[in-house]
Backbone bond lengths (Angstrom), bond angles and torsions (degrees), N, CA, C in turn:
res aa  C-N    CA-C-N  psi(-1)  N-CA   C-N-CA  omega(-1)  CA-C   N-CA-C  phi
1 X - - - 1.468 - - 1.525 110.41 -
2 X 1.349 115.42 150.82 1.451 120.11 173.45 1.519 109.42 -72.36
3 X 1.313 115.57 132.62 1.456 119.46 178.69 1.522 109.24 -94.41
4 X 1.326 115.91 63.96 1.458 121.85 179.91 1.516 108.84 -158.26
5 X 1.327 117.42 167.39 1.453 122.35 178.24 1.524 109.20 -73.02
6 X 1.360 117.81 152.53 1.471 120.97 -177.14 1.526 114.01 -52.78
7 X 1.329 117.99 -40.08 1.460 120.17 -177.31 1.527 112.83 -68.40
8 X 1.330 117.03 -16.15 1.460 121.09 -178.43 1.533 112.16 -93.40
9 X 1.330 117.58 -8.74 1.458 120.02 -171.93 1.525 113.02 -63.29
10 X 1.340 116.83 -45.89 1.467 119.76 -178.52 1.525 111.18 -61.50
11 X 1.330 115.73 -44.59 1.465 119.64 179.62 1.525 110.85 -64.16
12 X 1.332 116.40 -36.05 1.454 120.65 -179.59 1.529 111.12 -68.00
13 X 1.339 116.55 -41.25 1.465 120.33 178.53 1.523 110.12 -64.22
14 X 1.337 116.75 -43.27 1.465 120.18 178.31 1.529 110.26 -59.81
15 X 1.326 116.37 -42.07 1.463 120.17 178.07 1.530 110.83 -63.24
16 X 1.321 117.10 -38.14 1.469 122.94 178.71 1.532 110.58 -64.34
17 X 1.339 116.12 -32.86 1.469 121.31 -178.99 1.531 112.93 -81.19
18 X 1.322 118.33 -11.72 1.469 125.29 176.87 1.530 112.57 51.00
19 X 1.330 118.87 73.04 1.472 121.77 -177.29 1.522 115.12 -54.93
20 X 1.336 118.44 -31.47 1.460 119.89 -177.82 1.527 111.52 -61.76
21 X 1.326 118.08 -24.78 1.468 121.22 -179.51 1.527 112.63 -82.88
22 X 1.322 118.11 -10.50 1.461 120.08 -178.52 1.522 112.28 -73.93
23 X 1.316 116.74 -31.63 1.469 121.61 -168.02 1.526 113.43 -57.22
24 X 1.346 119.64 -47.27 1.470 118.55 -179.65 1.527 113.19 -61.07
25 X 1.331 117.13 -36.75 1.464 120.66 -178.46 1.532 110.34 -71.31
26 X 1.321 116.70 -42.34 1.462 121.11 176.94 1.534 110.61 -62.01
27 X 1.329 115.80 -39.41 1.472 120.40 179.45 1.527 110.61 -65.39
28 X 1.334 117.08 -39.99 1.468 120.76 178.27 1.525 110.57 -62.17
29 X 1.332 116.81 -40.24 1.470 120.31 176.94 1.522 110.18 -61.65
30 X 1.326 117.47 -44.30 1.461 121.60 178.24 1.522 110.86 -60.26
31 X 1.331 117.16 -45.16 1.468 120.18 -179.63 1.526 111.10 -62.73
32 X 1.322 117.14 -40.57 1.456 120.17 177.12 1.522 111.99 -63.29
33 X 1.335 115.92 -39.78 1.466 120.21 177.85 1.530 110.82 -62.65
34 X 1.335 116.33 -44.39 1.471 120.90 178.75 1.526 109.99 -62.83
35 X 1.329 117.29 -44.74 1.463 121.68 -178.14 1.528 112.43 -63.94
36 X 1.324 117.20 -23.37 1.468 120.09 -179.66 1.525 111.89 -62.14
37 X 1.330 116.80 -25.02 1.458 121.17 -177.71 1.508 113.58 84.07
38 X 1.334 117.53 -8.11 1.463 121.56 -177.87 1.515 112.15 -107.65
39 X 1.330 117.33 4.11 1.459 121.90 -177.89 1.521 109.21 -102.91
40 X 1.321 115.88 129.66 1.460 121.27 174.78 1.510 109.76 -117.76
41 X 1.323 115.61 160.76 1.464 118.36 -176.74 1.522 112.00 -63.32
42 X 1.334 117.59 -19.77 1.464 120.02 175.11 1.534 111.05 -67.93
43 X 1.339 116.14 -19.49 1.462 120.01 179.84 1.518 113.26 -75.97
44 X 1.337 117.14 -7.31 1.454 120.43 179.62 1.524 112.64 -60.92
45 X 1.319 116.26 -25.16 1.468 120.07 178.95 1.527 112.34 -102.61
46 X 1.332 116.96 6.13 1.454 120.72 -179.17 1.521 112.46 -77.62
47 X 1.316 116.59 155.49 1.468 121.40 -176.99 1.523 111.60 -63.91
48 X 1.336 117.72 -34.34 1.464 120.15 -179.66 1.520 111.06 -65.15
49 X 1.328 115.80 -42.33 1.465 119.42 -179.63 1.526 110.90 -68.87
50 X 1.321 116.79 -42.34 1.468 120.08 178.94 1.526 110.59 -61.27
51 X 1.348 116.40 -42.39 1.458 120.05 177.41 1.531 110.65 -64.65
52 X 1.348 116.66 -37.92 1.461 120.25 176.91 1.511 112.65 -63.60
53 X 1.326 116.98 -37.64 1.463 120.50 177.57 1.539 111.22 -68.52
54 X 1.324 115.62 -40.43 1.469 119.14 176.49 1.521 110.66 -63.39
55 X 1.330 115.60 -41.04 1.463 120.30 -179.49 1.523 111.46 -63.76
56 X 1.336 116.08 -53.81 1.462 119.47 -173.99 1.525 112.94 -76.02
57 X 1.336 116.77 -17.59 1.452 120.71 178.89 1.516 112.42 -95.40
58 X 1.341 117.45 -100.16 1.468 119.87 -172.06 1.521 115.10 -65.05
59 X 1.336 118.71 -26.03 1.460 119.30 -176.67 1.535 112.14 -83.40
60 X 1.341 118.19 -77.24 1.466 120.14 -174.69 1.526 112.48 -66.29
61 X 1.340 116.83 -47.73 1.472 118.73 179.49 1.520 110.50 -64.64
62 X 1.333 116.33 -40.60 1.450 119.84 177.76 1.519 112.35 -61.32
63 X 1.339 116.67 -40.72 1.466 120.66 177.69 1.520 110.97 -60.11
64 X 1.339 115.88 -46.25 1.466 119.95 -178.20 1.531 111.47 -65.96
65 X 1.327 117.24 -35.85 1.463 119.69 177.70 1.521 111.44 -67.63
66 X 1.335 116.65 -39.17 1.461 119.37 177.40 1.529 110.54 -65.39
67 X 1.330 116.79 -40.21 1.463 120.13 177.39 1.525 110.79 -61.54
68 X 1.318 116.03 -42.41 1.460 119.79 179.81 1.536 110.95 -61.77
69 X 1.334 116.65 -43.98 1.466 120.49 178.42 1.534 111.18 -64.64
70 X 1.327 115.47 -37.96 1.465 119.90 -178.31 1.527 110.53 -63.88
71 X 1.321 116.49 -48.92 1.461 119.90 -175.31 1.534 113.07 -80.94
72 X 1.337 116.37 -19.56 1.466 119.82 -179.06 1.520 113.05 -102.70
73 X 1.320 117.33 19.24 1.456 119.52 -174.74 1.534 111.96 -62.18
74 X 1.352 117.41 -29.78 1.463 119.24 178.36 1.526 111.12 -70.09
75 X 1.352 116.41 -39.82 1.462 120.09 176.74 1.523 111.29 -67.76
76 X 1.336 115.71 -39.13 1.464 119.59 -177.93 1.531 111.92 -65.96
77 X 1.314 117.10 -25.39 1.468 119.31 175.25 1.523 111.23 -61.03
78 X 1.357 116.17 -25.06 1.461 121.27 178.18 1.522 111.24 -95.04
79 X 1.361 115.72 -50.60 1.468 120.75 -172.66 1.526 113.45 -81.27
80 X 1.338 117.19 -44.46 1.465 121.31 -175.78 1.534 109.26 -141.26
81 X 1.338 117.61 72.51 1.467 120.87 -174.74 1.520 114.89 -66.63
82 X 1.340 117.57 -9.67 1.457 119.21 -179.57 1.523 112.63 -90.84
83 X 1.326 118.43 2.56 1.463 119.88 176.42 1.532 109.68 -64.95
84 X 1.341 117.81 159.14 1.473 119.97 -171.13 1.519 115.78 -55.30
85 X 1.346 118.90 -43.35 1.459 119.23 -176.49 1.530 112.08 -74.80
86 X 1.342 119.23 -55.86 1.474 116.81 178.98 1.522 113.25 -64.60
87 X 1.337 116.22 -27.00 1.460 119.40 178.28 1.510 113.69 -77.33
88 X 1.348 117.06 -9.06 1.457 121.20 177.04 1.517 115.02 86.06
89 X 1.345 118.15 5.85 1.468 119.96 -179.24 1.522 112.12 -74.90
90 X 1.337 116.58 -30.71 1.465 121.68 178.81 1.524 108.20 -125.93
91 X 1.319 116.58 129.51 1.462 120.88 178.84 1.528 109.58 -78.61
92 X 1.323 117.07 161.75 1.466 121.10 178.81 1.529 111.10 -62.75
93 X 1.328 117.06 -35.92 1.471 120.72 179.15 1.520 110.69 -64.12
94 X 1.338 117.73 -45.64 1.458 121.32 178.52 1.519 111.00 -64.76
95 X 1.329 116.78 -40.08 1.462 120.69 178.45 1.521 110.66 -62.16
96 X 1.327 117.21 -40.46 1.469 121.40 179.55 1.523 110.92 -62.04
97 X 1.333 116.52 -44.85 1.468 120.34 178.87 1.531 111.53 -63.91
98 X 1.316 116.54 -43.87 1.462 119.71 179.11 1.519 111.25 -60.84
99 X 1.325 117.36 -44.58 1.465 121.29 -179.95 1.525 110.74 -62.08
100 X 1.328 117.57 -42.79 1.467 121.09 -179.97 1.522 111.35 -63.43
101 X 1.324 116.80 -45.93 1.474 120.90 -179.41 1.518 110.94 -64.89
102 X 1.330 116.93 -46.00 1.468 120.58 -178.99 1.536 111.45 -65.36
103 X 1.319 117.53 -34.57 1.465 120.88 178.22 1.528 110.44 -63.27
104 X 1.327 116.12 -46.05 1.471 120.70 179.65 1.525 110.96 -63.99
105 X 1.331 116.94 -43.62 1.461 120.33 178.79 1.536 111.21 -63.10
106 X 1.323 116.85 -37.79 1.460 121.00 -179.22 1.522 111.15 -65.64
107 X 1.322 116.85 -47.38 1.468 120.31 179.60 1.528 110.34 -63.20
108 X 1.327 117.11 -41.28 1.469 120.75 179.45 1.524 110.80 -63.00
109 X 1.337 118.26 -43.38 1.463 121.19 179.53 1.524 110.75 -64.36
110 X 1.334 117.27 -41.74 1.460 120.36 177.48 1.515 112.10 -61.95
111 X 1.332 116.48 -42.87 1.463 120.78 -179.58 1.528 111.27 -64.85
112 X 1.328 116.98 -35.48 1.467 120.27 179.36 1.529 111.27 -64.30
113 X 1.336 116.96 -34.32 1.460 119.37 178.08 1.527 110.02 -73.94
114 X 1.333 116.36 -48.32 1.472 122.76 177.60 1.529 106.74 -167.14
115 X 1.330 118.25 135.57 1.473 119.17 -178.99 1.526 114.26 -53.65
116 X 1.340 117.18 -35.81 1.456 120.07 179.42 1.524 111.28 -65.79
117 X 1.328 117.07 -32.79 1.466 120.38 177.86 1.525 109.85 -68.49
118 X 1.326 117.13 -33.94 1.460 119.91 173.42 1.520 111.30 -58.31
119 X 1.354 115.94 -39.83 1.461 120.62 176.81 1.521 110.69 -66.66
120 X 1.333 116.79 -40.09 1.464 120.51 177.48 1.525 111.13 -59.00
121 X 1.327 116.37 -39.81 1.459 120.31 179.68 1.528 110.42 -62.58
122 X 1.325 116.11 -42.82 1.468 119.93 177.86 1.524 110.40 -60.36
123 X 1.346 116.51 -42.44 1.469 120.82 178.61 1.527 110.02 -61.67
124 X 1.339 116.67 -42.02 1.459 120.34 179.17 1.521 112.18 -62.26
125 X 1.333 117.09 -40.86 1.466 120.84 178.94 1.532 110.43 -68.06
126 X 1.328 116.65 -39.47 1.474 120.26 175.34 1.533 109.70 -61.25
127 X 1.336 116.75 -43.36 1.469 120.67 178.30 1.535 111.44 -57.94
128 X 1.340 115.38 -40.03 1.472 119.19 179.93 1.530 110.67 -63.75
129 X 1.343 116.80 -37.57 1.462 119.69 175.30 1.532 110.80 -65.88
130 X 1.332 116.21 -45.25 1.465 119.98 -178.99 1.526 111.07 -61.47
131 X 1.321 115.82 -34.49 1.465 120.32 -178.05 1.527 112.01 -70.47
132 X 1.330 116.08 -42.75 1.471 119.99 -168.78 1.514 115.54 -106.87
133 X 1.336 118.13 -27.85 1.467 120.30 -168.52 1.519 112.27 -89.61
134 X 1.317 116.07 138.78 1.459 121.49 171.26 1.533 109.30 -73.30
135 X 1.327 119.42 151.72 1.464 126.23 6.84 1.535 114.67 -89.23
136 X 1.337 117.63 -8.81 1.473 118.73 -175.88 1.522 110.44 -73.29
137 X 1.321 117.24 -56.53 1.472 124.32 175.81 1.529 111.56 37.39
138 X 1.334 115.56 75.17 1.466 120.63 -174.67 1.519 113.08 -62.51
139 X 1.315 117.74 -20.93 1.468 118.66 178.70 1.527 111.34 -64.56
140 X 1.342 117.09 -16.38 1.466 120.88 176.55 1.527 111.86 -80.01
141 X 1.323 117.30 -12.73 1.455 120.84 -164.85 1.526 112.97 -109.52
142 X 1.299 115.53 51.02 1.454 124.71 172.68 1.521 111.76 55.15
143 X 1.335 118.60 -105.12 1.461 121.81 -174.02 1.520 113.17 -72.43
144 X 1.322 116.89 -32.14 1.466 120.69 -168.85 1.525 112.80 -58.22
145 X 1.326 117.14 -41.17 1.462 119.95 -177.70 1.513 112.75 -63.81
146 X 1.336 116.63 -49.17 1.463 119.88 -179.44 1.521 111.84 -63.96
147 X 1.327 116.45 -36.61 1.470 120.05 -179.51 1.523 110.61 -65.26
148 X 1.335 117.48 -46.01 1.464 119.39 -176.44 1.529 111.37 -68.08
149 X 1.334 117.04 -32.85 1.467 119.69 175.62 1.525 110.06 -68.98
150 X 1.337 117.07 -43.10 1.460 120.37 179.50 1.525 111.49 -61.95
151 X 1.322 116.74 -39.60 1.472 120.69 176.41 1.529 110.12 -61.44
152 X 1.317 116.38 -43.69 1.468 120.56 -178.86 1.522 112.42 -69.06
153 X 1.333 117.07 -31.48 1.461 121.34 179.83 1.522 113.00 -81.25
154 X 1.340 116.78 -25.53 1.462 119.05 -171.24 1.522 114.20 -120.09
155 X 1.318 117.38 -63.61 1.464 118.94 -173.30 1.525 111.36 -63.41
156 X 1.333 117.17 -48.46 1.470 119.58 -175.46 1.530 111.65 -62.77
157 X 1.345 120.60 -52.61 1.469 118.43 179.94 1.522 113.49 -68.59
158 X 1.343 118.28 -33.53 1.475 120.03 177.64 1.523 109.75 -61.52
159 X 1.331 116.80 -49.29 1.468 119.74 -179.48 1.527 111.05 -67.02
160 X 1.332 116.87 -31.99 1.468 119.54 175.82 1.524 110.38 -63.73
161 X 1.333 117.03 -43.12 1.461 120.38 177.41 1.517 112.12 -62.73
162 X 1.317 116.46 -40.92 1.467 120.55 178.86 1.529 110.47 -63.44
163 X 1.325 116.07 -49.11 1.466 120.46 -177.17 1.529 111.46 -66.10
164 X 1.330 116.72 -31.80 1.466 120.17 -179.70 1.524 112.02 -60.52
165 X 1.344 116.96 -29.27 1.462 120.17 -175.36 1.524 114.08 -116.16
166 X 1.330 117.43 -6.77 1.465 120.57 -179.38 1.516 108.43 -125.55
167 X 1.321 116.44 110.56 1.460 120.25 -173.88 1.510 115.09 -76.10
168 X 1.357 118.20 -12.21 1.459 120.97 -176.16 1.521 110.06 -87.10
169 X 1.321 116.78 108.19 1.462 121.06 -176.78 1.522 109.65 -98.87
170 X 1.336 115.35 68.62 1.461 121.45 177.78 1.525 109.23 -117.04
171 X 1.331 115.78 160.32 1.460 120.38 178.68 1.520 110.57 -60.28
172 X 1.331 116.56 -41.03 1.464 120.46 -179.39 1.521 111.30 -61.07
173 X 1.323 116.57 -41.63 1.460 120.56 -177.83 1.523 112.17 -73.60
174 X 1.327 116.59 -36.45 1.462 120.70 -173.04 1.528 114.09 -92.36
175 X 1.342 117.11 -20.37 1.468 120.71 -172.22 1.526 114.22 -56.55
176 X 1.362 120.44 -48.15 1.469 118.64 -178.76 1.524 113.16 -58.48
177 X 1.333 117.16 -42.99 1.466 120.30 177.95 1.519 111.29 -64.31
178 X 1.325 116.42 -42.02 1.454 120.21 -178.61 1.525 111.34 -65.00
179 X 1.334 117.05 -40.32 1.470 121.40 179.70 1.526 110.47 -65.02
180 X 1.334 116.79 -49.62 1.466 120.04 -177.35 1.526 111.04 -66.53
181 X 1.333 116.53 -42.57 1.469 119.28 177.75 1.524 110.33 -61.63
182 X 1.327 116.78 -38.04 1.458 120.51 177.85 1.521 112.29 -64.56
183 X 1.331 116.84 -40.27 1.466 120.68 179.75 1.526 111.29 -68.16
184 X 1.314 117.11 -40.39 1.463 119.29 176.66 1.533 111.63 -72.24
185 X 1.333 116.75 -22.91 1.459 119.76 172.43 1.532 109.95 -64.92
186 X 1.337 116.43 -36.80 1.465 120.71 174.82 1.526 110.23 -60.01
187 X 1.330 116.34 -45.84 1.469 119.90 176.85 1.521 111.01 -63.23
188 X 1.318 116.69 -41.30 1.460 120.74 -178.33 1.524 111.66 -65.61
189 X 1.335 117.22 -30.31 1.462 120.06 175.09 1.524 110.01 -59.38
190 X 1.333 116.12 -36.72 1.464 120.28 175.71 1.515 112.53 -66.35
191 X 1.330 117.33 -43.30 1.468 119.32 -179.59 1.528 111.42 -67.10
192 X 1.351 116.61 -31.70 1.464 119.22 175.38 1.522 110.92 -63.40
193 X 1.324 116.46 -35.00 1.464 120.27 177.67 1.522 110.69 -62.88
194 X 1.331 116.74 -39.36 1.463 120.39 179.03 1.528 110.35 -64.18
195 X 1.324 116.95 -34.53 1.470 120.00 177.24 1.527 112.45 -64.78
196 X 1.342 116.55 -22.42 1.463 119.82 -177.53 1.527 113.45 -74.34
197 X 1.326 117.99 -15.52 1.467 119.41 -177.05 1.529 111.78 -64.30
198 X 1.321 116.93 -34.01 1.468 119.90 -174.60 1.522 112.76 -70.00
199 X 1.342 117.37 -18.62 1.473 120.04 -175.83 1.528 112.23 -117.56
200 X 1.322 116.79 24.62 1.464 120.31 -177.01 1.526 112.93 -59.06
201 X 1.327 117.01 -41.69 1.463 120.16 -175.47 1.525 111.21 -61.53
202 X 1.334 115.97 -51.54 1.458 120.02 179.91 1.516 112.24 -65.56
203 X 1.339 116.67 -39.64 1.463 120.35 179.62 1.524 111.13 -62.66
204 X 1.333 116.38 -41.40 1.467 120.18 179.98 1.525 111.03 -64.81
205 X 1.322 116.61 -43.01 1.463 120.27 -179.99 1.529 112.12 -66.28
206 X 1.344 116.09 -33.48 1.464 120.43 -176.96 1.527 112.86 -90.69
207 X 1.321 117.04 -0.65 1.460 120.07 -179.95 1.517 113.49 76.14
208 X 1.343 117.43 23.89 1.464 121.69 177.29 1.528 108.23 -80.97
209 X 1.337 116.76 119.09 1.457 121.02 -172.74 1.538 110.93 -92.14
210 X 1.319 117.02 70.53 1.457 120.68 172.86 1.519 109.24 -79.21
211 X 1.326 116.88 166.42 1.457 120.13 179.91 1.529 112.73 -59.74
212 X 1.357 119.25 -44.18 1.466 118.39 177.74 1.524 113.43 -60.79
213 X 1.335 117.06 -36.91 1.459 120.68 179.52 1.524 110.89 -68.22
214 X 1.340 116.95 -42.75 1.465 121.72 -174.59 1.524 111.92 -78.13
215 X 1.345 117.39 -44.74 1.456 120.92 -172.52 1.530 114.10 -101.99
216 X 1.314 117.36 -10.23 1.453 119.91 -174.13 1.523 110.65 91.35
217 X 1.330 115.65 161.92 1.460 120.67 -171.74 1.533 113.18 -62.01
218 X 1.330 117.27 -53.48 1.459 120.14 -171.45 1.523 111.66 -68.97
219 X 1.327 116.70 -41.94 1.469 118.78 179.27 1.527 110.71 -65.52
220 X 1.329 117.11 -40.38 1.463 120.71 178.44 1.528 110.40 -63.56
221 X 1.332 117.17 -40.36 1.461 120.55 177.80 1.524 110.80 -63.67
222 X 1.327 117.04 -38.15 1.459 120.80 177.29 1.516 111.68 -65.03
223 X 1.330 116.54 -42.98 1.472 120.38 177.63 1.524 110.04 -62.28
224 X 1.333 116.52 -43.59 1.467 120.76 179.44 1.525 110.73 -59.75
225 X 1.334 117.10 -43.58 1.465 121.16 -179.29 1.524 110.93 -62.31
226 X 1.331 117.03 -41.41 1.467 120.73 178.85 1.527 110.65 -61.69
227 X 1.325 116.57 -45.47 1.466 120.46 -179.94 1.528 111.38 -63.47
228 X 1.331 115.97 -43.94 1.467 120.53 -179.44 1.525 110.55 -59.57
229 X 1.324 116.87 -45.30 1.458 121.25 -177.45 1.527 111.97 -73.13
230 X 1.339 115.81 -40.65 1.465 119.92 -175.93 1.522 111.76 -61.88
231 X 1.324 117.16 -46.33 1.461 119.66 -179.89 1.520 112.17 -58.72
232 X 1.333 116.98 -41.91 1.465 120.60 -178.66 1.529 111.90 -73.07
233 X 1.325 117.07 -36.71 1.468 120.27 176.35 1.525 110.99 -61.86
234 X 1.329 115.99 -43.98 1.465 119.70 178.54 1.524 111.13 -65.85
235 X 1.330 116.99 -36.58 1.469 120.34 176.80 1.524 110.33 -63.65
236 X 1.347 116.93 -41.19 1.464 120.71 178.27 1.522 110.60 -62.98
237 X 1.333 117.05 -41.15 1.464 120.89 177.87 1.531 110.86 -63.80
238 X 1.327 116.16 -38.38 1.467 119.61 178.60 1.520 110.87 -66.36
239 X 1.332 118.06 -37.45 1.461 120.52 176.25 1.533 110.74 -60.67
240 X 1.333 116.03 -39.80 1.464 120.39 177.59 1.526 110.07 -65.89
241 X 1.319 116.38 -40.38 1.467 121.48 -177.29 1.524 112.10 -65.82
242 X 1.339 117.62 -33.76 1.466 119.33 179.84 1.529 111.93 -86.29
243 X 1.333 116.92 7.42 1.461 120.96 173.94 1.508 115.36 89.33
244 X 1.343 117.53 29.43 1.463 121.84 179.55 1.536 110.07 -126.15
245 X 1.355 117.97 69.17 1.471 120.84 -174.82 1.528 114.27 -63.95
246 X 1.336 118.38 -32.47 1.457 120.09 179.73 1.523 110.87 -66.58
247 X 1.309 116.00 -43.57 1.469 119.81 176.76 1.526 110.55 -65.36
248 X 1.345 116.29 -35.75 1.462 120.80 177.19 1.526 110.80 -61.70
249 X 1.324 116.23 -45.75 1.468 121.18 -179.60 1.526 111.14 -64.08
250 X 1.324 116.98 -39.99 1.462 120.47 179.80 1.532 110.64 -65.96
251 X 1.336 116.92 -39.32 1.461 120.69 176.64 1.524 110.90 -60.89
252 X 1.335 116.45 -41.08 1.468 121.01 177.79 1.523 111.43 -64.45
253 X 1.322 116.56 -41.89 1.471 120.10 -179.96 1.532 111.21 -62.20
254 X 1.311 116.77 -34.82 1.467 120.42 -178.93 1.531 112.39 -70.75
255 X 1.323 117.05 -16.48 1.468 120.10 177.38 1.528 111.04 -76.51
256 X 1.331 117.30 -29.49 1.467 121.60 -172.56 1.529 112.96 -57.62
257 X 1.343 119.97 -51.31 1.483 117.91 179.08 1.524 112.83 -62.50
258 X 1.316 117.52 -31.19 1.467 119.79 176.64 1.522 110.25 -66.07
259 X 1.324 115.62 -41.77 1.465 120.54 179.02 1.529 110.91 -61.72
260 X 1.305 116.52 -41.50 1.474 120.69 179.27 1.534 110.30 -62.31
261 X 1.331 116.44 -41.70 1.467 120.47 -179.16 1.523 112.75 -72.08
262 X 1.319 116.93 -18.22 1.467 119.67 -177.71 1.530 112.66 -74.53
263 X 1.317 118.07 -22.12 1.468 120.48 178.96 1.533 111.59 -64.68
264 X 1.344 119.67 -51.60 1.474 118.18 175.34 1.522 112.81 -67.35
265 X 1.334 117.45 -27.27 1.464 119.77 177.98 1.527 110.86 -63.52
266 X 1.332 116.14 -46.82 1.463 119.90 -178.74 1.527 111.16 -67.21
267 X 1.335 116.84 -33.92 1.465 120.33 178.62 1.529 112.59 -68.72
268 X 1.344 116.26 -37.12 1.464 120.27 -175.86 1.535 109.35 -143.56
269 X 1.337 117.38 74.04 1.472 120.45 -173.96 1.524 114.79 -56.76
270 X 1.344 117.30 -49.01 1.472 119.06 -176.07 1.524 112.87 -74.62
271 X 1.318 117.25 -17.24 1.461 119.91 178.75 1.514 113.46 -93.74
272 X 1.346 116.54 -14.60 1.469 120.00 -174.76 1.523 112.69 -123.25
273 X 1.347 118.14 -1.72 1.466 120.43 -173.01 1.525 113.01 -62.13
274 X 1.327 116.57 -46.14 1.470 119.77 -177.96 1.527 110.08 -66.20
275 X 1.323 116.90 -43.14 1.459 120.53 -179.81 1.531 110.89 -64.92
276 X 1.327 115.95 -39.45 1.467 119.31 179.20 1.526 110.67 -60.67
277 X 1.330 116.51 -50.97 1.465 119.19 -178.84 1.524 111.93 -62.54
278 X 1.329 117.03 -36.52 1.467 120.67 -178.16 1.528 111.42 -65.60
279 X 1.336 116.96 -32.24 1.470 120.28 -176.64 1.526 111.21 -99.23
280 X 1.329 116.69 -52.95 1.464 120.97 -171.50 1.518 113.30 -67.04
281 X 1.334 117.02 -33.63 1.461 119.98 -178.71 1.523 112.35 -58.82
282 X 1.332 116.79 -29.82 1.465 119.98 -179.96 1.528 111.23 -62.14
283 X 1.323 116.97 -38.14 1.456 120.69 179.99 1.525 111.36 -73.89
284 X 1.332 116.34 -35.34 1.462 120.00 178.68 1.525 110.87 -65.74
285 X 1.331 117.03 -46.47 1.469 119.12 -178.47 1.525 111.22 -70.57
286 X 1.331 117.00 -29.11 1.467 119.23 173.55 1.522 109.66 -63.52
287 X 1.332 116.72 -39.12 1.460 120.82 176.92 1.515 112.26 -62.55
288 X 1.331 116.97 -34.90 1.465 120.46 176.67 1.522 110.89 -60.52
289 X 1.338 116.54 -45.54 1.461 120.16 -179.44 1.530 110.94 -67.98
290 X 1.320 117.29 -38.22 1.468 121.10 176.87 1.532 109.71 -58.02
291 X 1.326 116.60 -45.55 1.463 120.10 -179.90 1.531 111.46 -67.33
292 X 1.327 116.89 -36.30 1.467 119.83 177.02 1.528 110.59 -63.25
293 X 1.331 116.23 -41.57 1.463 120.40 177.54 1.523 111.12 -65.61
294 X 1.341 116.26 -35.10 1.473 119.94 177.88 1.530 111.04 -65.80
295 X 1.337 116.24 -41.85 1.467 119.85 178.01 1.524 110.26 -61.78
296 X 1.330 115.26 -41.69 1.470 119.63 178.32 1.529 110.61 -63.70
297 X 1.334 116.98 -42.62 1.475 121.10 -178.79 1.512 111.72 -67.30
298 X 1.334 117.09 -29.44 1.463 120.83 -176.59 1.523 113.24 -81.25
299 X 1.329 117.26 -10.31 1.463 119.70 -179.55 1.513 110.65 -67.29
300 X 1.339 117.85 137.78 1.473 121.04 -179.25 1.514 111.88 -66.64
């Protein structure tokens, strides 16, 4: 049972689903749709797009966030004791039911858009288990945790957006989206590392081998900056290679403010991590859309 008054239940569930984490996944779906070449801005009000936003936001992303809270409740008692489960607002039984219902709704919504997207949703939910659940718990294994989260945040929703609007499932049709999504996944692996700074204390006590724990704050911040820049630089080069030099140049320009912000980040990772993500992420996601538009422009 929920340990709260009836009027608080909806707000508590929304908090459990962590809406702030939905945005990157929803954006990746949008970029994939744009890159398909079959998506127009008039489709923003279409039922397929609305269902895609529900899927990548409150449904699939919400399911994965609830799973993470469920399996990380021991860590959250140290790092974030006010979260719903460690704080006692939601019981484990209620959390289990919510996760089961949301998982079924997510797979059903994905299947309604395209059967292959339903499969992608299942893969994303499996990834969330692999990331958080013992005995595998990939978040303990240095690079593996950040990589699997980045794949779930970028490649899976980007390809879902592409497939939702482009019926041709061939290597030729899908390759540009897959390459660009993969390169931005490299950058996203760096941003995931920056997210690890806030939970260093609990991770160290629990034996979670994140980059900040293993390499120290400043070295981990430097590694994250290299990954963030490298993925975008390679994406810019790919835009040039497919014959879109203007989009390539714009992608490069969007890296510059991120590079400037990385200097104070490396100097003071735990004091600048939240500010860095709040500002720099805007330029990174803008680069994603620029590359999606370039892929669309390059289509014959």
